[in-house]
N, C-alpha and C positions, 0 to 999 in steps of 0.2 A: 392262258398255254395253247397252242394250234394243234387241235388235233386231241385235246385232252376236253371233254367233256366230265360240268358236275353237277347230279344233282342233289340240291337242300334234301335233306333223308328223313329232320327232325330235330325237334331244340327241349328241351327241358328249361322251366321257366321259376325263379324265386322274384318275388315284389317285397320288397320291403319299404316302402315311402306311396302314400295315394299321388297320383300324380293331377295336377290341379290346373284348370286354366289358364291358359299364355303359359305352363311351364316349356320350357325348351328344355333340346340334348345333346348332348357330344357322349361318342362311347368308345370304350377301346376294345378292339379284337385279338386277343390269345390264342396261339396257335398251340395247343396243350398235347397233342397228341397227332399220330399219324401210324397206320396199319399197312400191310401191303397184306391184298386176300387174294384166294383163287375166285372167282365167278364162274357162274354156269352160261349167264349173259354175253360177258366180254374177256373171258378167263381173268386175266391179271387186272384188278382192281385196288384203289388207296382208299382208303378213309379216314378223313380230316374230321377233329371234332378243336373245339374251339369255346371259347368262355370269352361271352361277353359282356361286361356291362358300361350302363348305359346310369349317367351322369347328369343333373338339371343342374340348370343355372345359378345354383347354390353351391356346386360339386359334391352334391351328395348322393351317393349310390341308391339309384331311384331302383334299378331293378335289374338282375343277371340271367343272361338267358345261356344254356350250355348245349350247342348244336351242332352239327356232321352232315357230309355231304359226300357221297359216293362219287369217285374222278376214274374215271374210265377214257382210253382206245373210244374215239366214235368207229375207226373201220376196224377193230377187232369185234366189238362191238354188233356191227353191218353185218360181215364177216359170219357169225357164229349164228345170229338170224332169230335169238329167241323167241321175237317179238315180232316177228313179219306178219304170222299170219294174223295179225290184230286188226280190224279193221271199224273205220272210223265208226264211228254213232252215226245213226239216221233214224229220224223224228217225222212221223205225222203228223199231221196236221191239227189232229185231234190231242196227240198228246204237246206241241205246242203251243196251243189254244188251255192247256190245262198251265203249263209253267210260266205263261203270261200270267191264266187270272189271279195265279199264289202272287206270282210276281207284283202286282193294283193289288192284291188284300193285306199283301206283306205291312207288320207298323214299324213306321222308322221313327224312331230315338230322336232323331236328329238333336235340335234345341232341347230334349226331354233328359234333366243328368239322370243316372240311376245313380247315386251315393252307397257308401258304404256300407253307413248305419239301419238303408236301406233293402238290404239284402239278407237273407235269409240262408243257410245251405239246406236245397232242396227245390228250392225253388225253380218253376217252371219257365225256361226263357222262350220268347218267342222265335219263331224259327223263322233263318234269313237263307233267302233262297238264294241259291247260284247254279248256273247252265242257263244254255247249253254251252259249254268251253270250247269257242273255235284257236286255230292256229292267231289268228287274226287278235283276237280278244287277249292271247296270252304273251304275243313279240309286247303286245302296246301294253300290255301291265308292266314284261321284265322289263321292255325301254324305263317308263317312269322310276321304278328302282332302282337302277344302274343311275339313275342321274346323283352328281353330283353334290356331294352333301356335307356338312360336317364332322369331320371322322378319324380318328389313329387308330393305324391297325399298328402290332406288336406282332414280330414274330421269331419267334425266342432264340429259333432255330435254321437251319436249314436243308428245305424237305424236298430241296429239287430232287437230288439224287429219288424218289420215290417218282417223282414226277414221267422224273424219262426214263424209269423203267418201264410206265406205257405205252410211251412212243416208239421205243423198238423192240 
């Protein structure tokens, strides 16, 4: 939608079956609710809620995610300027060296599977190092996520009037 930005804002997951090596997936994405709200960041915003169901190649329901995103008009957010004073992070050579050292010491499980029966509630997990995140890295990741895939989207009602309210 031209002029309207969406922020993935959260999700809650339920898993019903283990994911096995070689599984392939399709999913359905159902819009289940739309709320129009006022915000400090952009004035009028819309919050969309979706239920996404993931099916394996045997058409068994493996997982469900309930997610939500916030949509707001870019121009309204720019005009309000709530985050205009936030500056990009800058790192010293020492800070970058520490991050790179942490990357090098990270234990990559890769070919070492973690089986359900080997996991106990309370087990400590090895940290996964992320960052620093740059605009270029973010754009590369976003474009990969937007690549065509096998999916079906279900829109049970017309919510365009809520979105249109953001633009005008």
